[in-house]
N, C-alpha and C positions, 0 to 999 in steps of 0.2 A: 520509557526513554527511547529516543530515536538516535541510532548510530549508523555510521557508514563504514563499510569494510572494503579493503582492496583484496579481492579473492585470489589475486596472483601471489599475494604474500602469505595468506592464511587460508586453510581449507574451510569451506563453509560447513562441511561435515564435522570437522573438529570443533568449530564454534558451536554448532547445534548440540553436539555431545556434551561439551563443557557447560553450556547453559542449562541443558536438561538435568545434568548431575546436580546443579545448584538450585533446581526447582524453578528456573526462569522459563517463560514462554516467549517464543519469538514469532513474529509475523513478517514475512518479506513484503516490503512496500514497493521496492524497485529492484530490478535485476537487469543489468545491461546485456545487450546482445553479446554473446560469447562468454557471459558470466564472469566478466572481469571485476565488476563492482556490484555491491548491493547496499541497499538502505533497509534497515530492519527496525521494527518496533519491539522493544523488550518489556514484558509485563511480569510483575511479581507482587505477591502480597507481603514480601519481606524486603528489607533494605538491601539493595544490591549495589549501592554506590561504590563500595570498595572494589567490586569486580569490574565495573565499567569506567571507573574514574580515568584510567589511562587513555581509553578511547575518546572520552569527551575532551580531555586536555589536548589530545592530538587534533581534534576537530577545531578547537580554538586556535591552536598554533598554525594550522593550515588555512584558517580563515573561513571556514564554512559552518561554524556553530550557529550563526544567524539563520542560515538556510535550513539547518536541522530544526530550529525553532519554528520556522514557517511550516515545515512539513508536519510537525507536531500539531500545530493549529489546524491544519487541513484534515486531520483525523476526525474532526467534528463533522465533516461533510464527506463521507466515504466515496461518492462518485468522483471527487477530485483526485483521490489517490488511485482509484481503479483506472480512470482514463489515462492518467500520467504513467501508471505502471505499463499499460499497453504500449504506449509510445516508447518508454525506456527499453522495453524488450527488443525493439527494432532499431534502436539507436546504436550505431557502431561506437564502441568505447575505446578502441585501440589507440585513437589519437587523443583521448581525453585523460586528464589526471582524475584521481578520485574527487578532488575538490571541485573540478569543473563538472563532473557528473552530478554531484550533489547539488551544485548551484543550478544546473540545467533542470534537474527534477523539481527543485523548489520553485523555480520560475514557472514551470509547467503547472504545478498544483496551484500556485498563486493566480495564474491566468484563469484556471478553472473556477477558483473561488470568486474572482472578479466577474465571472459570467454565469453565475448560478441561475439567474432568471432565464437565460437563453438555452441552457443545456438540456432541458426537458425531463430531468429526473424528479420523481415524486415518491413519497413513501406510500406503499400500498400493502394491504394485508393479504396473505396467502389464504385462499378459500378452498383450493384443491391443489393437489400436487402430483404431477407425473414426472417430477424431477427429484432424484434422491437427495439433493442438497437442500431443497426448500422445506422448511418446517411449517406445517399447518398452523394457521392463526398467528404466525409471526409476521413482522413488518420488514420489508426490504425496500431499498431504493430501486426504482424501475423506470425505464424509458421505453415508450412505444417505438417500435421499428417499422411495423407495417400492420395491416389489418389482422394478422395472425400471430405475430411474434413481438416480443419485447426483450430488452436487456435487463438484467438484474445484477446488483452488486452483492457478492457473498461477504460473509463475516471476515474473510481474509483478503478483502479488497480486490477480488477477481471479478471480471465481467463474464456473464454467461447469458445465453439466449434460451428462451423458453416460450411456451404458449402464453398469450395474453390472458387466456381463460383461467390461469392459475391465480390471478390477482383480482381482488374486489375493485370494481370500478373501471376496469380496462376492457 
């Protein structure tokens, strides 16, 4: 489930602790410059609807539940989230409401999805690793940067740079 939080009203450490106590796993999809707002994906093997229902009701009341649904769809193509995350980190949020931040992030990931053919990311297998986060024989979304380097998307939607030689076919 994708939710958005106003971190000026609630501590993200408190949220992380409460979710962890309930056995829920969270991944940050977007964090604004200054850490005013965040968008997170919450995963659990148990039913957690009672825990998050108020947050979803709030998103509907504030008019950004459709934007959260678009972000949920974008999880199918991790580079869209990773690229939007990078831009969200440098977007000043002091003049934005939580709703506007969510809408802007959803617009960004939607634009990424609309331009998948042009963005240059491909799934490639790790054949060697000089990077502690890359797992041998696993597949990652990668994009060639130059004759030596490429970008890769981690499982938590972050972009990293590494040697092209770590991936098959690069």
